[in-house]
C-alpha positions in Angstrom: 28.0 -57.5 40.7 25.5 -60.7 41.2 21.8 -59.8 41.4 22.3 -61.2 45.1 24.6 -58.2 45.7 21.6 -55.2 44.6 19.2 -57.1 47.0 18.7 -55.4 50.5 18.0 -51.8 51.9 20.4 -49.0 52.8 22.9 -51.8 54.6 23.9 -52.5 50.6 23.6 -48.9 49.2 26.6 -47.2 48.5 28.4 -43.9 50.8 26.5 -41.4 48.6 23.2 -43.3 49.0 23.2 -43.4 52.9 23.8 -39.5 52.3 20.9 -39.3 50.3 18.7 -41.3 52.5 20.2 -39.1 55.6 18.6 -35.8 54.0 15.5 -37.9 52.9 13.1 -35.9 53.9 14.3 -32.2 52.0 12.8 -33.0 48.8 16.0 -30.7 47.0 18.5 -33.3 48.7 17.3 -36.2 46.5 17.3 -34.3 43.4 20.4 -32.8 43.9 22.4 -36.0 44.8 20.6 -38.6 42.6 22.5 -38.1 39.8 25.6 -38.9 41.5 24.5 -41.9 42.8 26.2 -45.0 41.2 25.8 -48.3 41.5 29.1 -50.1 39.9 28.4 -52.9 36.9 25.0 -52.2 35.9 25.6 -54.1 33.1 23.6 -57.4 32.7 25.2 -59.6 29.8 23.2 -58.5 27.2 24.7 -57.6 23.7 23.6 -56.6 20.5 24.1 -57.7 17.1 23.3 -56.8 13.2 20.1 -59.3 13.4 18.5 -56.7 15.1 19.1 -53.6 13.0 15.8 -53.8 11.8 14.5 -52.4 15.4 17.5 -49.4 15.5 15.1 -46.7 14.5 12.9 -48.0 17.7 15.9 -48.0 20.5 16.7 -44.4 19.5 13.1 -43.4 20.1 13.3 -45.7 23.4 16.4 -43.7 24.5 14.2 -41.0 25.5 12.2 -42.8 27.9 13.2 -43.7 30.9 10.2 -46.4 32.9 10.1 -47.8 36.6 7.8 -50.1 37.3 7.8 -50.9 41.0 6.3 -53.7 42.8 5.7 -54.1 46.6 6.9 -57.6 47.9 3.9 -59.3 49.3 2.6 -56.0 50.2 -0.5 -57.5 52.5 1.2 -60.1 54.4 4.6 -58.2 54.5 2.5 -55.9 56.4 1.1 -58.3 58.8 4.5 -59.6 59.6 5.9 -56.4 59.9 3.4 -55.3 62.7 3.6 -58.9 64.3 7.0 -59.7 64.4 6.5 -63.5 66.1 5.1 -64.2 62.5 8.9 -63.6 60.8 9.8 -66.4 59.2 6.7 -68.0 59.1 4.4 -69.0 56.5 1.2 -66.3 56.0 -1.5 -65.8 54.0 -4.3 -63.3 54.0 -7.7 -63.1 53.0 -10.1 -66.1 53.1 -10.5 -67.3 56.4 -10.0 -70.9 57.4 -13.6 -71.5 58.8 -15.3 -70.9 55.3 -14.9 -71.0 51.7 -12.6 -68.0 50.6 -9.4 -67.4 48.6 -6.5 -65.6 49.6 -5.4 -62.3 48.6 -1.7 -62.8 48.8 0.6 -64.9 50.8 4.4 -64.4 51.5 7.5 -65.9 50.3 7.6 -68.8 53.2 4.5 -69.7 51.8 5.0 -69.7 48.5 7.4 -72.4 48.9 4.7 -74.7 49.5 3.0 -74.4 46.1 0.4 -71.2 48.3 -0.3 -68.9 46.0 -2.5 -65.6 45.7 -6.4 -66.2 44.3 -5.9 -69.6 45.8 -9.2 -71.6 47.6 -8.1 -71.4 51.5 -8.6 -74.7 51.7 -6.4 -75.9 49.1 -3.3 -73.7 50.3 -4.2 -75.4 53.4 -3.6 -78.2 52.1 -0.4 -77.3 50.8 0.9 -76.0 54.3 -0.9 -77.1 57.0 0.9 -74.6 59.0 0.0 -71.9 57.3 -0.9 -68.7 59.0 -4.3 -67.1 57.6 -5.1 -63.8 58.7 -7.9 -61.2 58.3 -7.6 -58.6 55.7 -7.0 -54.8 57.0 -7.5 -52.6 54.0 -7.5 -49.3 56.5 -3.8 -50.1 57.0 -2.7 -51.2 53.8 -4.6 -48.0 51.8 -3.0 -45.6 54.6 0.4 -47.7 53.8 -0.4 -47.2 49.8 -0.9 -43.8 50.2 2.5 -43.2 52.5 4.4 -45.1 49.6 2.7 -43.2 47.0 3.8 -39.9 48.3 7.2 -41.0 47.7 7.1 -42.0 44.3 5.6 -38.3 43.9 8.8 -36.9 45.2 10.9 -38.4 42.2 8.0 -37.3 39.1 4.6 -36.3 38.9 3.6 -39.0 36.3 3.0 -41.9 38.8 0.6 -44.5 37.2 -0.6 -46.5 39.9 -2.3 -50.0 39.0 -3.2 -51.3 42.8 -2.3 -50.6 46.0 1.0 -52.3 45.8 2.4 -51.5 42.4 3.0 -48.6 40.0 4.6 -47.0 37.2 6.8 -44.2 36.9 7.9 -42.3 34.3 11.6 -40.5 35.4 12.4 -39.7 31.8 12.9 -36.2 33.1 14.9 -36.6 36.3 18.3 -35.6 36.2 19.3 -38.6 37.6 20.0 -42.2 36.0 17.1 -44.1 36.4 18.5 -47.2 37.8 20.3 -45.7 40.8 17.4 -43.7 41.2 15.4 -46.7 41.7 17.7 -47.7 44.5 17.6 -44.7 46.0 13.5 -44.6 46.2 13.3 -48.4 47.2 15.7 -47.6 50.1 13.4 -44.6 50.6 10.5 -46.7 50.9 12.1 -49.3 53.1 13.3 -46.3 55.6 9.9 -44.9 55.7 7.7 -48.2 56.4 10.2 -51.0 56.8 8.7 -52.5 53.5 11.0 -54.1 51.0 9.9 -53.3 47.1 11.1 -54.6 43.8 11.7 -52.8 40.9 12.2 -53.1 37.1 14.0 -50.2 35.1 13.3 -50.2 31.0 12.9 -47.9 28.3 9.0 -49.0 28.0 6.3 -49.7 30.4 6.8 -53.6 29.5 10.1 -54.1 29.6 10.4 -52.5 32.9 7.0 -55.1 34.2 9.6 -58.0 32.9 12.7 -56.3 34.8 10.7 -56.1 37.9 10.2 -60.1 38.0 13.9 -60.7 37.3 15.4 -60.6 40.8 12.3 -60.4 43.2 12.1 -60.0 46.5 13.7 -57.0 47.5 15.7 -56.4 44.4 16.0 -54.2 41.2 17.1 -55.0 37.3 17.2 -53.1 34.9 17.4 -53.5 30.5 18.8 -50.7 28.5 17.8 -49.8 25.1 20.7 -51.8 23.8 20.0 -54.8 25.3 15.9 -55.4 24.8 16.3 -57.2 21.5 18.4 -60.2 23.5 16.6 -60.1 26.1 13.1 -60.5 24.5 14.7 -63.5 21.9 14.6 -66.1 24.8 11.7 -64.3 26.8 9.0 -66.9 26.8 5.7 -65.6 25.2 3.7 -65.9 28.3 5.5 -63.3 29.8 4.1 -60.8 27.2 0.8 -58.8 29.2 -2.0 -60.2 27.2 -1.0 -63.9 26.7 -2.6 -65.7 29.1 -3.5 -69.7 28.9 -5.7 -70.3 25.7 -3.9 -67.8 23.8 -0.5 -69.3 24.8 -1.9 -72.6 23.6 -2.8 -71.1 20.5 1.0 -70.2 19.6 2.5 -73.5 20.8 0.3 -75.3 18.1 2.5 -72.6 15.8 5.2 -73.8 17.3 5.9 -70.7 19.1 6.8 -70.6 22.6 9.2 -67.7 22.8 9.0 -64.1 21.3 12.5 -64.8 19.3 10.5 -67.4 17.5 7.2 -65.1 17.0 9.3 -62.6 15.6 10.1 -65.2 12.6 6.1 -64.3 11.8 4.9 -61.2 9.5 2.6 -59.0 11.0 -0.2 -60.1 8.4 0.2 -63.6 9.7 0.2 -63.0 13.1 -3.0 -60.6 12.5 -4.6 -63.5 10.1 -4.3 -65.8 13.5 -4.7 -63.5 16.4 -6.7 -60.5 14.7 -6.1 -56.9 16.4 -4.4 -58.3 19.0 -1.8 -59.8 16.5 -0.4 -56.5 15.2 0.0 -55.7 18.5 2.3 -58.8 19.6 4.0 -57.9 16.6 5.4 -55.2 18.1 5.5 -56.4 21.5 7.6 -59.4 21.0 10.4 -57.4 19.8 9.9 -55.3 22.8 8.2 -52.4 21.6 5.5 -50.7 23.5 4.4 -47.3 23.0 2.3 -46.9 26.1 2.3 -43.9 28.0 2.3 -43.6 31.9 -0.9 -42.1 32.6 -1.3 -40.8 36.1 -4.5 -40.0 35.6 -5.7 -43.5 34.0 -9.1 -45.1 35.3 -9.6 -48.8 35.4 -13.3 -49.3 33.9 -13.8 -52.8 34.9 -12.3 -55.8 36.3 -13.0 -59.6 35.3 -11.3 -63.1 34.8 -12.8 -65.6 32.4 -12.2 -69.4 31.8 -11.6 -71.6 28.8 -12.4 -74.9 29.7 -10.7 -77.9 27.9 -14.4 -79.6 27.9 -17.6 -77.9 27.2 -19.8 -77.4 30.6 -23.3 -79.7 29.5 -25.2 -78.3 32.2 -26.3 -75.4 34.5 -25.0 -77.1 37.2 -22.1 -77.6 35.9 -21.1 -73.8 35.0 -22.5 -73.0 38.7 -19.5 -75.1 40.0 -17.1 -73.5 38.3 -18.5 -70.0 38.6 -18.0 -70.0 42.5 -13.8 -70.8 41.3 -14.4 -67.4 39.2 -16.0 -65.5 41.8 -13.7 -66.2 44.5 -10.6 -65.1 42.5 -12.5 -62.2 41.3 -13.5 -61.1 44.6 -8.8 -61.6 45.3 -8.4 -59.5 42.6 -11.2 -56.6 43.5 -9.6 -56.2 47.2 -6.2 -56.7 45.6 -6.5 -54.2 42.9 -9.6 -51.6 43.4 -10.7 -52.2 47.1 -11.8 -48.4 46.8 -13.4 -48.4 43.6 -17.3 -48.2 43.6 -18.8 -51.0 41.7 -21.9 -50.1 39.3 -22.5 -53.2 37.5 -21.9 -56.7 37.8 -21.9 -59.3 34.8 -21.8 -62.9 33.5 -20.3 -63.8 29.9 -20.5 -67.3 28.0 -19.4 -68.4 25.0 -20.6 -71.5 23.6 -19.5 -74.2 21.7 -20.3 -73.1 18.7 -18.6 -69.8 19.2 -21.5 -67.2 19.8 -21.7 -65.3 22.9 -24.0 -63.9 25.1 -23.6 -61.3 28.0 -26.0 -60.5 31.2 -25.2 -57.2 33.0 -26.8 -55.7 35.7 -26.8 -52.3 37.6 -27.2 -51.6 41.0 -26.1 -55.3 42.4 -23.6 -55.8 44.8 -20.8 -58.2 43.5 -22.2 -61.9 45.7 -22.4 -64.8 44.2 -26.2 -65.3 44.3 -26.2 -62.2 42.3 -23.7 -63.8 39.4 -25.7 -67.0 39.8 -28.4 -64.9 38.9 -27.0 -63.4 36.4 -25.5 -67.0 34.8 -28.8 -68.5 35.2 -30.5 -66.3 32.8 -27.4 -66.4 30.6 -27.5 -70.2 30.0 -31.2 -70.2 29.4 -30.8 -68.1 26.7 -29.7 -71.1 24.2 -28.8 -74.2 26.4 -25.8 -74.7 24.8 -23.0 -76.4 26.1 -20.2 -73.8 27.4 -17.0 -73.1 26.4 -15.6 -69.9 28.4 -17.0 -68.5 31.1 -16.0 -64.6 32.4 -17.7 -62.9 35.3 -17.0 -59.4 36.1 -17.5 -55.7 37.8 -17.6 -52.5 36.5 -16.8 -49.6 38.3 -17.9 -45.7 38.7 -15.8 -43.2 37.2 -14.0 -41.3 40.3 -16.7 -37.8 39.1 -19.7 -40.2 39.2 -18.0 -41.6 42.8 -17.6 -38.0 43.9 -21.6 -36.8 42.7 -22.7 -39.7 44.4 -20.4 -38.9 47.9 -21.8 -35.1 47.8 -25.0 -36.2 47.4 -25.2 -38.2 50.6 -24.1 -35.0 52.5 
């Protein structure tokens, strides 16, 4: 069955799936019928070979786990198009206003055809797509829709780990239904309740499920079974592994590594020598091994972004120019991933040309550009050396601290 045939909502499901959706409001009905739901041709052409026997034991362990990574398609923009049908088929961005400096929180696929992307400065997005429709964010609406979707996910498992308003991991190992058909039922039910589409990846761990969810976007799904992991990873670009950014990718390229298969030729010791503690993780990750659990109560403690410069920044003025870009990207990520969290501290991190580093952190400051400029000025003045890396970020109050603060105001 082609990936295109797997796209769509309830119209694309089998008769049994339609029956599941018809009685979707009955939780027991879903759990009773889902195990019998089938989608033909779940195979994706991956195979195994003796070459991969070294991870047979890992595959045996992976057989016990079934993880779904669910990602709503262009969530904020999709809500705006749903609520304003006249926008359908037009390029839409959500976030930074046209008349002032800002960045897009997200954009729809019509906009992406022009090279527009999330976290892009609005002026740049408008240069690439002059007829881009830029709308203000409505986080009260996004949070409400996110809560509705999360309620649907909890009908199938209590092990739901939200990553943001529009993204989550589900551990469905204990569910009696096969994970692939189950993901289809979940996506169809979300569409039926919200008229919003979702994409899903199904795999034996979080890493594989995340990679799989990108294969058939938008409005599709892809399943990788344990015995299919080795061949998938052999051809996978290293950039697809979580934790590998532009700098690490460049370092890997210098070692002649562009795919996970090539990385597998390096010993654990060699990767540790090149990348420190992260090298030990890379040894497993490039083989599709990921022992992280789906943690429903997992709490993000901070959010930050950073950039390593190809040419060192010599002056404070040069640093301030780059700071604006990093700040706008951070604000876009905050809006997308942690809009409901209470910020308690902000910080600026600098790494200098001699690889020494310093961090300036302050509590009680709002994450504004002026406040970050103040921290940058203090950090730069500590040495006056050229800067090769700059990072900006925020730290959050724990959920218990937030609740205590709110109670003290009552």
